[in-house]
Biopython code that builds the backbone (N, CA, C, O; Angstrom):
import numpy as np
from Bio.PDB.StructureBuilder import StructureBuilder

atoms = [
    (1, "UNK", "N", (0.816, -1.202, 0.000)),
    (1, "UNK", "CA", (0.000, 0.000, 0.000)),
    (1, "UNK", "C", (0.857, 1.263, 0.000)),
    (1, "UNK", "O", (0.535, 2.231, -0.689)),
    (2, "UNK", "N", (1.939, 1.259, 0.763)),
    (2, "UNK", "CA", (2.788, 2.457, 0.801)),
    (2, "UNK", "C", (3.418, 2.730, -0.560)),
    (2, "UNK", "O", (3.517, 3.883, -0.981)),
    (3, "UNK", "N", (3.846, 1.671, -1.251)),
    (3, "UNK", "CA", (4.433, 1.876, -2.577)),
    (3, "UNK", "C", (3.387, 2.434, -3.533)),
    (3, "UNK", "O", (3.691, 3.307, -4.346)),
    (4, "UNK", "N", (2.158, 1.935, -3.441)),
    (4, "UNK", "CA", (1.078, 2.464, -4.278)),
    (4, "UNK", "C", (0.811, 3.927, -3.957)),
    (4, "UNK", "O", (0.580, 4.736, -4.856)),
    (5, "UNK", "N", (0.843, 4.263, -2.668)),
    (5, "UNK", "CA", (0.657, 5.657, -2.249)),
    (5, "UNK", "C", (1.742, 6.526, -2.860)),
    (5, "UNK", "O", (1.455, 7.590, -3.409)),
    (6, "UNK", "N", (2.996, 6.072, -2.767)),
    (6, "UNK", "CA", (4.084, 6.876, -3.328)),
    (6, "UNK", "C", (3.973, 6.977, -4.843)),
    (6, "UNK", "O", (4.190, 8.051, -5.404)),
    (7, "UNK", "N", (3.641, 5.885, -5.512)),
    (7, "UNK", "CA", (3.516, 5.925, -6.972)),
    (7, "UNK", "C", (2.491, 6.979, -7.392)),
    (7, "UNK", "O", (2.704, 7.718, -8.354)),
    (8, "UNK", "N", (1.390, 7.037, -6.669)),
    (8, "UNK", "CA", (0.353, 8.025, -6.965)),
    (8, "UNK", "C", (0.858, 9.446, -6.692)),
    (8, "UNK", "O", (0.667, 10.348, -7.508)),
    (9, "UNK", "N", (1.494, 9.631, -5.553)),
    (9, "UNK", "CA", (1.991, 10.961, -5.193)),
    (9, "UNK", "C", (3.079, 11.441, -6.154)),
    (9, "UNK", "O", (3.094, 12.604, -6.558)),
    (10, "UNK", "N", (3.978, 10.544, -6.510)),
    (10, "UNK", "CA", (5.122, 10.924, -7.336)),
    (10, "UNK", "C", (4.719, 11.406, -8.726)),
    (10, "UNK", "O", (5.481, 12.115, -9.382)),
    (11, "UNK", "N", (3.548, 11.033, -9.170)),
    (11, "UNK", "CA", (3.087, 11.453, -10.495)),
    (11, "UNK", "C", (2.432, 12.832, -10.466)),
    (11, "UNK", "O", (2.060, 13.363, -11.512)),
    (12, "UNK", "N", (2.291, 13.412, -9.281)),
    (12, "UNK", "CA", (1.584, 14.682, -9.154)),
    (12, "UNK", "C", (2.557, 15.861, -9.282)),
    (12, "UNK", "O", (3.636, 15.856, -8.690)),
    (13, "UNK", "N", (2.163, 16.854, -10.053)),
    (13, "UNK", "CA", (2.995, 18.025, -10.311)),
    (13, "UNK", "C", (3.302, 18.815, -9.027)),
    (13, "UNK", "O", (4.422, 19.295, -8.852)),
    (14, "UNK", "N", (2.324, 18.949, -8.142)),
    (14, "UNK", "CA", (2.547, 19.688, -6.893)),
    (14, "UNK", "C", (3.535, 18.958, -5.986)),
    (14, "UNK", "O", (4.355, 19.590, -5.319)),
    (15, "UNK", "N", (3.456, 17.648, -5.963)),
    (15, "UNK", "CA", (4.396, 16.849, -5.169)),
    (15, "UNK", "C", (5.799, 16.973, -5.758)),
    (15, "UNK", "O", (6.771, 17.129, -5.020)),
    (16, "UNK", "N", (5.906, 16.905, -7.072)),
    (16, "UNK", "CA", (7.214, 17.073, -7.716)),
    (16, "UNK", "C", (7.797, 18.450, -7.401)),
    (16, "UNK", "O", (8.996, 18.582, -7.156)),
    (17, "UNK", "N", (6.943, 19.469, -7.410)),
    (17, "UNK", "CA", (7.388, 20.816, -7.060)),
    (17, "UNK", "C", (7.904, 20.851, -5.627)),
    (17, "UNK", "O", (8.964, 21.419, -5.364)),
    (18, "UNK", "N", (7.160, 20.247, -4.696)),
    (18, "UNK", "CA", (7.575, 20.243, -3.286)),
    (18, "UNK", "C", (8.930, 19.583, -3.123)),
    (18, "UNK", "O", (9.752, 20.034, -2.325)),
    (19, "UNK", "N", (9.168, 18.522, -3.869)),
    (19, "UNK", "CA", (10.472, 17.850, -3.801)),
    (19, "UNK", "C", (11.577, 18.715, -4.390)),
    (19, "UNK", "O", (12.630, 18.888, -3.775)),
    (20, "UNK", "N", (11.340, 19.254, -5.570)),
    (20, "UNK", "CA", (12.386, 20.036, -6.240)),
    (20, "UNK", "C", (12.681, 21.349, -5.521)),
    (20, "UNK", "O", (13.820, 21.816, -5.525)),
    (21, "UNK", "N", (11.661, 21.945, -4.902)),
    (21, "UNK", "CA", (11.850, 23.195, -4.153)),
    (21, "UNK", "C", (12.307, 22.933, -2.721)),
    (21, "UNK", "O", (12.525, 23.863, -1.945)),
    (22, "UNK", "N", (12.448, 21.651, -2.384)),
    (22, "UNK", "CA", (12.878, 21.242, -1.041)),
    (22, "UNK", "C", (11.914, 21.713, 0.049)),
    (22, "UNK", "O", (12.325, 22.061, 1.156)),
    (23, "UNK", "N", (10.618, 21.716, -0.294)),
    (23, "UNK", "CA", (9.585, 22.031, 0.697)),
    (23, "UNK", "C", (9.307, 20.819, 1.575)),
    (23, "UNK", "O", (8.791, 20.944, 2.685)),
    (24, "UNK", "N", (9.657, 19.647, 1.062)),
    (24, "UNK", "CA", (9.431, 18.406, 1.788)),
    (24, "UNK", "C", (10.352, 17.330, 1.234)),
    (24, "UNK", "O", (10.816, 17.407, 0.097)),
    (25, "UNK", "N", (10.599, 16.341, 2.054)),
    (25, "UNK", "CA", (11.363, 15.182, 1.592)),
    (25, "UNK", "C", (10.387, 14.117, 1.105)),
    (25, "UNK", "O", (9.192, 14.174, 1.394)),
    (26, "UNK", "N", (10.903, 13.168, 0.379)),
    (26, "UNK", "CA", (10.075, 12.058, -0.071)),
    (26, "UNK", "C", (9.471, 11.339, 1.130)),
    (26, "UNK", "O", (8.301, 10.957, 1.104)),
    (27, "UNK", "N", (10.260, 11.155, 2.171)),
    (27, "UNK", "CA", (9.778, 10.475, 3.376)),
    (27, "UNK", "C", (8.618, 11.228, 4.012)),
    (27, "UNK", "O", (7.625, 10.616, 4.402)),
    (28, "UNK", "N", (8.732, 12.553, 4.121)),
    (28, "UNK", "CA", (7.649, 13.354, 4.703)),
    (28, "UNK", "C", (6.374, 13.242, 3.872)),
    (28, "UNK", "O", (5.282, 13.065, 4.412)),
    (29, "UNK", "N", (6.525, 13.344, 2.569)),
    (29, "UNK", "CA", (5.361, 13.290, 1.694)),
    (29, "UNK", "C", (4.697, 11.920, 1.732)),
    (29, "UNK", "O", (3.471, 11.813, 1.758)),
    (30, "UNK", "N", (5.513, 10.883, 1.734)),
    (30, "UNK", "CA", (4.967, 9.535, 1.797)),
    (30, "UNK", "C", (4.260, 9.303, 3.126)),
    (30, "UNK", "O", (3.150, 8.770, 3.155)),
    (31, "UNK", "N", (4.891, 9.696, 4.217)),
    (31, "UNK", "CA", (4.286, 9.507, 5.542)),
    (31, "UNK", "C", (2.986, 10.304, 5.664)),
    (31, "UNK", "O", (1.993, 9.795, 6.185)),
    (32, "UNK", "N", (2.988, 11.537, 5.191)),
    (32, "UNK", "CA", (1.779, 12.366, 5.264)),
    (32, "UNK", "C", (0.674, 11.797, 4.381)),
    (32, "UNK", "O", (-0.485, 11.749, 4.792)),
    (33, "UNK", "N", (1.021, 11.372, 3.186)),
    (33, "UNK", "CA", (0.033, 10.796, 2.290)),
    (33, "UNK", "C", (-0.516, 9.484, 2.814)),
    (33, "UNK", "O", (-1.706, 9.202, 2.679)),
    (34, "UNK", "N", (0.344, 8.692, 3.405)),
    (34, "UNK", "CA", (-0.063, 7.402, 3.950)),
    (34, "UNK", "C", (-0.960, 7.581, 5.177)),
    (34, "UNK", "O", (-1.976, 6.900, 5.314)),
    (35, "UNK", "N", (-0.579, 8.499, 6.067)),
    (35, "UNK", "CA", (-1.325, 8.687, 7.310)),
    (35, "UNK", "C", (-2.604, 9.474, 7.106)),
    (35, "UNK", "O", (-3.589, 9.267, 7.814)),
    (36, "UNK", "N", (-2.588, 10.364, 6.151)),
    (36, "UNK", "CA", (-3.741, 11.233, 5.917)),
    (36, "UNK", "C", (-4.462, 10.772, 4.656)),
    (36, "UNK", "O", (-4.792, 9.595, 4.514)),
    (37, "UNK", "N", (-4.698, 11.684, 3.767)),
    (37, "UNK", "CA", (-5.386, 11.392, 2.514)),
    (37, "UNK", "C", (-4.458, 11.779, 1.367)),
    (37, "UNK", "O", (-4.245, 12.961, 1.096)),
    (38, "UNK", "N", (-3.918, 10.780, 0.711)),
    (38, "UNK", "CA", (-2.949, 11.044, -0.360)),
    (38, "UNK", "C", (-3.523, 11.923, -1.460)),
    (38, "UNK", "O", (-2.787, 12.690, -2.082)),
    (39, "UNK", "N", (-4.810, 11.828, -1.708)),
    (39, "UNK", "CA", (-5.437, 12.635, -2.759)),
    (39, "UNK", "C", (-5.481, 14.117, -2.386)),
    (39, "UNK", "O", (-5.474, 14.973, -3.270)),
    (40, "UNK", "N", (-5.526, 14.431, -1.086)),
    (40, "UNK", "CA", (-5.584, 15.826, -0.648)),
    (40, "UNK", "C", (-4.207, 16.461, -0.478)),
    (40, "UNK", "O", (-4.089, 17.686, -0.463)),
    (41, "UNK", "N", (-3.175, 15.649, -0.351)),
    (41, "UNK", "CA", (-1.837, 16.180, -0.082)),
    (41, "UNK", "C", (-1.372, 17.209, -1.116)),
    (41, "UNK", "O", (-0.852, 18.253, -0.723)),
    (42, "UNK", "N", (-1.537, 16.960, -2.424)),
    (42, "UNK", "CA", (-1.129, 17.978, -3.400)),
    (42, "UNK", "C", (-1.853, 19.316, -3.207)),
    (42, "UNK", "O", (-1.281, 20.378, -3.455)),
    (43, "UNK", "N", (-3.103, 19.258, -2.768)),
    (43, "UNK", "CA", (-3.849, 20.501, -2.529)),
    (43, "UNK", "C", (-3.260, 21.272, -1.352)),
    (43, "UNK", "O", (-3.173, 22.499, -1.389)),
    (44, "UNK", "N", (-2.861, 20.556, -0.318)),
    (44, "UNK", "CA", (-2.211, 21.212, 0.829)),
    (44, "UNK", "C", (-0.917, 21.887, 0.386)),
    (44, "UNK", "O", (-0.611, 22.999, 0.815)),
    (45, "UNK", "N", (-0.169, 21.217, -0.464)),
    (45, "UNK", "CA", (1.097, 21.777, -0.954)),
    (45, "UNK", "C", (0.826, 23.018, -1.803)),
    (45, "UNK", "O", (1.494, 24.040, -1.646)),
    (46, "UNK", "N", (-0.149, 22.926, -2.696)),
    (46, "UNK", "CA", (-0.474, 24.056, -3.577)),
    (46, "UNK", "C", (-0.938, 25.266, -2.757)),
    (46, "UNK", "O", (-0.509, 26.392, -3.004)),
    (47, "UNK", "N", (-1.806, 25.026, -1.793)),
    (47, "UNK", "CA", (-2.348, 26.126, -0.983)),
    (47, "UNK", "C", (-1.349, 26.652, 0.042)),
    (47, "UNK", "O", (-1.292, 27.856, 0.292)),
    (48, "UNK", "N", (-0.566, 25.759, 0.633)),
    (48, "UNK", "CA", (0.291, 26.170, 1.745)),
    (48, "UNK", "C", (1.731, 26.465, 1.393)),
    (48, "UNK", "O", (2.435, 27.113, 2.166)),
    (49, "UNK", "N", (2.188, 25.998, 0.227)),
    (49, "UNK", "CA", (3.590, 26.205, -0.119)),
    (49, "UNK", "C", (4.496, 25.646, 0.969)),
    (49, "UNK", "O", (4.341, 24.499, 1.389)),
    (50, "UNK", "N", (5.432, 26.453, 1.417)),
    (50, "UNK", "CA", (6.382, 26.009, 2.443)),
    (50, "UNK", "C", (5.690, 25.690, 3.773)),
    (50, "UNK", "O", (6.262, 25.000, 4.616)),
    (51, "UNK", "N", (4.484, 26.180, 3.961)),
    (51, "UNK", "CA", (3.727, 25.933, 5.200)),
    (51, "UNK", "C", (2.671, 24.848, 5.029)),
    (51, "UNK", "O", (1.694, 24.825, 5.778)),
    (52, "UNK", "N", (2.841, 23.958, 4.073)),
    (52, "UNK", "CA", (1.839, 22.938, 3.778)),
    (52, "UNK", "C", (1.504, 22.074, 4.986)),
    (52, "UNK", "O", (0.373, 21.607, 5.123)),
    (53, "UNK", "N", (2.476, 21.861, 5.860)),
    (53, "UNK", "CA", (2.235, 20.984, 7.020)),
    (53, "UNK", "C", (1.205, 21.566, 7.975)),
    (53, "UNK", "O", (0.585, 20.825, 8.738)),
    (54, "UNK", "N", (1.013, 22.880, 7.948)),
    (54, "UNK", "CA", (0.011, 23.483, 8.839)),
    (54, "UNK", "C", (-1.414, 23.191, 8.370)),
    (54, "UNK", "O", (-2.366, 23.360, 9.133)),
    (55, "UNK", "N", (-1.564, 22.757, 7.125)),
    (55, "UNK", "CA", (-2.890, 22.489, 6.564)),
    (55, "UNK", "C", (-3.331, 21.032, 6.706)),
    (55, "UNK", "O", (-4.517, 20.726, 6.587)),
    (56, "UNK", "N", (-2.381, 20.141, 6.961)),
    (56, "UNK", "CA", (-2.748, 18.731, 7.098)),
    (56, "UNK", "C", (-3.411, 18.510, 8.456)),
    (56, "UNK", "O", (-3.219, 19.307, 9.375)),
    (57, "UNK", "N", (-4.185, 17.440, 8.590)),
    (57, "UNK", "CA", (-4.847, 17.185, 9.874)),
    (57, "UNK", "C", (-3.832, 17.110, 11.029)),
    (57, "UNK", "O", (-2.692, 16.681, 10.848)),
    (58, "UNK", "N", (-4.272, 17.531, 12.199)),
    (58, "UNK", "CA", (-3.401, 17.564, 13.385)),
    (58, "UNK", "C", (-2.804, 16.188, 13.672)),
    (58, "UNK", "O", (-1.628, 16.082, 14.019)),
    (59, "UNK", "N", (-3.602, 15.146, 13.530)),
    (59, "UNK", "CA", (-3.099, 13.783, 13.768)),
    (59, "UNK", "C", (-1.909, 13.476, 12.855)),
    (59, "UNK", "O", (-0.942, 12.843, 13.279)),
    (60, "UNK", "N", (-1.986, 13.924, 11.618)),
    (60, "UNK", "CA", (-0.896, 13.683, 10.674)),
    (60, "UNK", "C", (0.317, 14.542, 11.024)),
    (60, "UNK", "O", (1.452, 14.096, 10.857)),
    (61, "UNK", "N", (0.098, 15.760, 11.504)),
    (61, "UNK", "CA", (1.215, 16.593, 11.958)),
    (61, "UNK", "C", (1.971, 15.890, 13.082)),
    (61, "UNK", "O", (3.202, 15.874, 13.093)),
    (62, "UNK", "N", (1.239, 15.317, 14.018)),
    (62, "UNK", "CA", (1.860, 14.580, 15.131)),
    (62, "UNK", "C", (2.596, 13.357, 14.591)),
    (62, "UNK", "O", (3.712, 13.062, 15.018)),
    (63, "UNK", "N", (1.975, 12.652, 13.658)),
    (63, "UNK", "CA", (2.594, 11.478, 13.038)),
    (63, "UNK", "C", (3.933, 11.856, 12.392)),
    (63, "UNK", "O", (4.923, 11.143, 12.552)),
    (64, "UNK", "N", (3.960, 12.970, 11.665)),
    (64, "UNK", "CA", (5.206, 13.415, 11.030)),
    (64, "UNK", "C", (6.273, 13.757, 12.062)),
    (64, "UNK", "O", (7.451, 13.460, 11.865)),
    (65, "UNK", "N", (5.859, 14.381, 13.161)),
    (65, "UNK", "CA", (6.826, 14.727, 14.211)),
    (65, "UNK", "C", (7.406, 13.469, 14.844)),
    (65, "UNK", "O", (8.611, 13.389, 15.083)),
    (66, "UNK", "N", (6.560, 12.495, 15.114)),
    (66, "UNK", "CA", (7.041, 11.223, 15.679)),
    (66, "UNK", "C", (7.980, 10.548, 14.692)),
    (66, "UNK", "O", (9.045, 10.064, 15.073)),
    (67, "UNK", "N", (7.588, 10.517, 13.436)),
    (67, "UNK", "CA", (8.402, 9.894, 12.388)),
    (67, "UNK", "C", (9.766, 10.582, 12.290)),
    (67, "UNK", "O", (10.798, 9.919, 12.187)),
    (68, "UNK", "N", (9.759, 11.919, 12.324)),
    (68, "UNK", "CA", (11.003, 12.688, 12.236)),
    (68, "UNK", "C", (11.909, 12.389, 13.431)),
    (68, "UNK", "O", (13.118, 12.226, 13.268)),
    (69, "UNK", "N", (11.335, 12.319, 14.611)),
    (69, "UNK", "CA", (12.101, 12.019, 15.816)),
    (69, "UNK", "C", (12.691, 10.617, 15.735)),
    (69, "UNK", "O", (13.865, 10.417, 16.047)),
    (70, "UNK", "N", (11.895, 9.662, 15.325)),
    (70, "UNK", "CA", (12.374, 8.293, 15.184)),
    (70, "UNK", "C", (13.486, 8.208, 14.152)),
    (70, "UNK", "O", (14.487, 7.525, 14.364)),
    (71, "UNK", "N", (13.312, 8.892, 13.054)),
    (71, "UNK", "CA", (14.316, 8.882, 11.987)),
    (71, "UNK", "C", (15.640, 9.480, 12.471)),
    (71, "UNK", "O", (16.713, 9.026, 12.073)),
    (72, "UNK", "N", (15.562, 10.499, 13.331)),
    (72, "UNK", "CA", (16.777, 11.111, 13.878)),
    (72, "UNK", "C", (17.488, 10.154, 14.839)),
    (72, "UNK", "O", (18.717, 10.140, 14.919)),
    (73, "UNK", "N", (16.714, 9.369, 15.554)),
    (73, "UNK", "CA", (17.297, 8.433, 16.513)),
    (73, "UNK", "C", (17.821, 7.172, 15.852)),
    (73, "UNK", "O", (18.829, 6.611, 16.282)),
    (74, "UNK", "N", (17.138, 6.728, 14.808)),
    (74, "UNK", "CA", (17.505, 5.499, 14.103)),
    (74, "UNK", "C", (17.564, 5.805, 12.614)),
    (74, "UNK", "O", (16.616, 5.522, 11.882)),
    (75, "UNK", "N", (18.682, 6.385, 12.159)),
    (75, "UNK", "CA", (18.774, 6.748, 10.733)),
    (75, "UNK", "C", (18.630, 5.512, 9.831)),
    (75, "UNK", "O", (19.179, 4.446, 10.111)),
    (76, "UNK", "N", (17.898, 5.689, 8.776)),
    (76, "UNK", "CA", (17.666, 4.618, 7.808)),
    (76, "UNK", "C", (18.270, 5.007, 6.474)),
    (76, "UNK", "O", (18.128, 6.142, 6.020)),
    (77, "UNK", "N", (18.937, 4.066, 5.859)),
    (77, "UNK", "CA", (19.412, 4.297, 4.499)),
    (77, "UNK", "C", (18.269, 3.978, 3.540)),
    (77, "UNK", "O", (17.546, 3.000, 3.733)),
    (78, "UNK", "N", (18.105, 4.810, 2.499)),
    (78, "UNK", "CA", (17.029, 4.498, 1.544)),
    (78, "UNK", "C", (17.338, 3.187, 0.824)),
    (78, "UNK", "O", (18.491, 2.892, 0.508)),
    (79, "UNK", "N", (16.307, 2.424, 0.575)),
    (79, "UNK", "CA", (16.462, 1.191, -0.176)),
    (79, "UNK", "C", (16.716, 1.535, -1.632)),
    (79, "UNK", "O", (16.133, 2.480, -2.164)),
    (80, "UNK", "N", (17.573, 0.780, -2.265)),
    (80, "UNK", "CA", (17.884, 1.033, -3.673)),
    (80, "UNK", "C", (16.626, 0.972, -4.522)),
    (80, "UNK", "O", (16.469, 1.751, -5.462)),
    (81, "UNK", "N", (15.731, 0.050, -4.196)),
    (81, "UNK", "CA", (14.522, -0.072, -5.006)),
    (81, "UNK", "C", (13.644, 1.168, -4.871)),
    (81, "UNK", "O", (12.980, 1.557, -5.831)),
    (82, "UNK", "N", (13.630, 1.796, -3.694)),
    (82, "UNK", "CA", (12.845, 3.018, -3.516)),
    (82, "UNK", "C", (13.433, 4.144, -4.356)),
    (82, "UNK", "O", (12.700, 4.867, -5.032)),
    (83, "UNK", "N", (14.749, 4.292, -4.315)),
    (83, "UNK", "CA", (15.401, 5.332, -5.111)),
    (83, "UNK", "C", (15.181, 5.076, -6.601)),
    (83, "UNK", "O", (14.900, 6.004, -7.360)),
    (84, "UNK", "N", (15.309, 3.826, -7.014)),
    (84, "UNK", "CA", (15.102, 3.496, -8.419)),
    (84, "UNK", "C", (13.658, 3.751, -8.823)),
    (84, "UNK", "O", (13.393, 4.250, -9.917)),
    (85, "UNK", "N", (12.714, 3.405, -7.933)),
    (85, "UNK", "CA", (11.300, 3.629, -8.239)),
    (85, "UNK", "C", (11.011, 5.119, -8.335)),
    (85, "UNK", "O", (10.253, 5.547, -9.205)),
    (86, "UNK", "N", (11.608, 5.915, -7.449)),
    (86, "UNK", "CA", (11.401, 7.362, -7.491)),
    (86, "UNK", "C", (11.906, 7.938, -8.806)),
    (86, "UNK", "O", (11.243, 8.772, -9.422)),
    (87, "UNK", "N", (13.080, 7.490, -9.231)),
    (87, "UNK", "CA", (13.639, 7.967, -10.498)),
    (87, "UNK", "C", (12.719, 7.566, -11.653)),
    (87, "UNK", "O", (12.456, 8.369, -12.548)),
    (88, "UNK", "N", (12.238, 6.339, -11.631)),
    (88, "UNK", "CA", (11.336, 5.872, -12.683)),
    (88, "UNK", "C", (10.040, 6.683, -12.677)),
    (88, "UNK", "O", (9.508, 7.018, -13.736)),
    (89, "UNK", "N", (9.535, 6.997, -11.488)),
    (89, "UNK", "CA", (8.314, 7.805, -11.392)),
    (89, "UNK", "C", (8.537, 9.207, -11.940)),
    (89, "UNK", "O", (7.682, 9.738, -12.650)),
    (90, "UNK", "N", (9.676, 9.812, -11.619)),
    (90, "UNK", "CA", (9.973, 11.154, -12.132)),
    (90, "UNK", "C", (10.089, 11.133, -13.649)),
    (90, "UNK", "O", (9.603, 12.039, -14.327)),
    (91, "UNK", "N", (10.736, 10.097, -14.182)),
    (91, "UNK", "CA", (10.884, 9.994, -15.633)),
    (91, "UNK", "C", (9.527, 9.795, -16.303)),
    (91, "UNK", "O", (9.252, 10.385, -17.348)),
    (92, "UNK", "N", (8.685, 8.965, -15.701)),
    (92, "UNK", "CA", (7.350, 8.741, -16.260)),
    (92, "UNK", "C", (6.527, 10.022, -16.198)),
    (92, "UNK", "O", (5.782, 10.332, -17.128)),
    (93, "UNK", "N", (6.662, 10.762, -15.108)),
    (93, "UNK", "CA", (5.947, 12.026, -14.966)),
    (93, "UNK", "C", (6.394, 13.002, -16.047)),
    (93, "UNK", "O", (5.564, 13.629, -16.705)),
    (94, "UNK", "N", (7.708, 13.130, -16.230)),
    (94, "UNK", "CA", (8.234, 14.048, -17.232)),
    (94, "UNK", "C", (7.769, 13.639, -18.642)),
    (94, "UNK", "O", (7.437, 14.492, -19.465)),
    (95, "UNK", "N", (7.750, 12.357, -18.898)),
    (95, "UNK", "CA", (7.339, 11.864, -20.219)),
    (95, "UNK", "C", (5.848, 12.078, -20.470)),
    (95, "UNK", "O", (5.422, 12.211, -21.617)),
    (96, "UNK", "N", (5.053, 12.112, -19.397)),
    (96, "UNK", "CA", (3.607, 12.258, -19.556)),
    (96, "UNK", "C", (3.158, 13.698, -19.745)),
    (96, "UNK", "O", (2.023, 13.939, -20.155)),
    (97, "UNK", "N", (4.022, 14.649, -19.457)),
    (97, "UNK", "CA", (3.649, 16.059, -19.587)),
    (97, "UNK", "C", (3.594, 16.438, -21.042)),
    (97, "UNK", "O", (4.464, 16.054, -21.823)),
    (98, "UNK", "N", (2.576, 17.190, -21.416)),
    (98, "UNK", "CA", (2.476, 17.628, -22.821)),
    (98, "UNK", "C", (3.629, 18.562, -23.175)),
    (98, "UNK", "O", (4.025, 19.421, -22.387)),
    (99, "UNK", "N", (4.136, 18.375, -24.338)),
    (99, "UNK", "CA", (5.221, 19.238, -24.814)),
    (99, "UNK", "C", (4.641, 20.355, -25.649)),
    (99, "UNK", "O", (3.707, 20.154, -26.425)),
    (100, "UNK", "N", (5.203, 21.529, -25.480)),
    (100, "UNK", "CA", (4.697, 22.667, -26.259)),
    (100, "UNK", "C", (5.211, 22.564, -27.696)),
    (100, "UNK", "O", (6.351, 22.159, -27.919)),
    (101, "UNK", "N", (4.375, 22.928, -28.665)),
    (101, "UNK", "CA", (4.799, 22.856, -30.083)),
    (101, "UNK", "C", (5.884, 23.883, -30.350)),
    (101, "UNK", "O", (5.889, 24.966, -29.763)),
    (102, "UNK", "N", (6.777, 23.545, -31.215)),
    (102, "UNK", "CA", (7.888, 24.464, -31.535)),
    (102, "UNK", "C", (7.644, 25.153, -32.824)),
    (102, "UNK", "O", (8.465, 25.961, -33.257)),
]
sb = StructureBuilder()
sb.init_structure("model")
sb.init_model(0)
sb.init_chain("A")
sb.init_seg("    ")
for serial, (resi, resn, name, xyz) in enumerate(atoms, 1):
    if name == "N":
        sb.init_residue(resn, " ", resi, " ")
    sb.init_atom(name, np.array(xyz, "f"), 0.0, 1.0, " ", f" {name:<3s}", serial, name[0])
structure = sb.get_structure()
């Protein structure tokens, strides 16, 4: 389910913007989408920009804080398959965008 959540999120333009602008990490976005409503997450990012976390439900804000604390105490290396999947998702997203005529 988490991989499906990420696959859906990674194809969204607002999520890609949040990653490229460093408004959020992949881990934060995945955790927020998984704990809350993945379909609403891009809207929070679009409306809130750098303050998107203030728009997510309070329970999810607490979840992210716990996750961040745990991650600081027990650092995890990203799995190669996750990194490869993220790259594949970004490439698929870029390929799916309409190109302007020249």
